[in-house]
C-alpha angles and dihedrals in degrees: 000000000000132000113252122237090244090059093047090059099043109125114226102207137207126279128189128201118180125195127184098218092181089069098022096238138115111266098249109182096018109148113232132185126189116199130189109219110226130121091293097040095227121209106220103173138022133166148107126283111253126232090285091051093252125135105227108207136132088253087080087070090046096258107155094006117135138168111280147058126330140183124206116198124201120196094219099158092049092045093056092045090049089051090050094251111147110242128149121258108267093027126217087256106031102156121009110209122190122185119204140162134231117209105156109048094190090068125085119238112209115185114197106194117197116180149162131187089275106044149338148222125220128168139149106279129199114273 
């Protein structure tokens, strides 16, 4: 049985899940921005992670996703200050920036972001 043309052109989307591993909790309220890197550097998604640490945005369904380079920005320093965690201003890790590329639009790109005030891990997770 073959794959339909409609299935071949389905866009997989981008999902973001943030966890504050210093405190062992989802990063509810963490501000996130997703930027498409072209000549104009277009912001295509912005929001706060929900109570589960997920960024709820139509980009999850692939709306607005195109082939190319992206940056995702996480406001780590402001997040910790908002949570009442004592960090300097600016903090050691004020904004975490991760640059990645999408070549195959039909694939889903899940970005699990694990962080502390001192560093972060971000990779392409299975989704």
